[in-house]
C-alpha angles and dihedrals in degrees: 000000000000091000090053092051091048090049091048091049092048092050091048092049091048091050092048092050091048091048094052093045091050091046092051091048092048093050091048090049092053090054090051091049090052091052091049092049090048092053090047090053091050091049091050091049090051092050091048091050091048091048091050091049091049090049091051091049093050091047090050091049091048092050091046091053090049091051093049091045089052092052092053093061 
């Protein structure tokens, strides 16, 4: 009976330790995922801003070419 109680206690302690280690790892992983998602959002914003700037530059160049083509006539 004593051996059974010792075994039961050891299994319970092992399960509790495993639970807390897994919980700590999971919580740390979620923080890392949030940082990764935050950096992805920043990267996407930067790409959008760069694309908008490129679009504005090409529109300006197009309008400039139209103006100079109109003056040549």
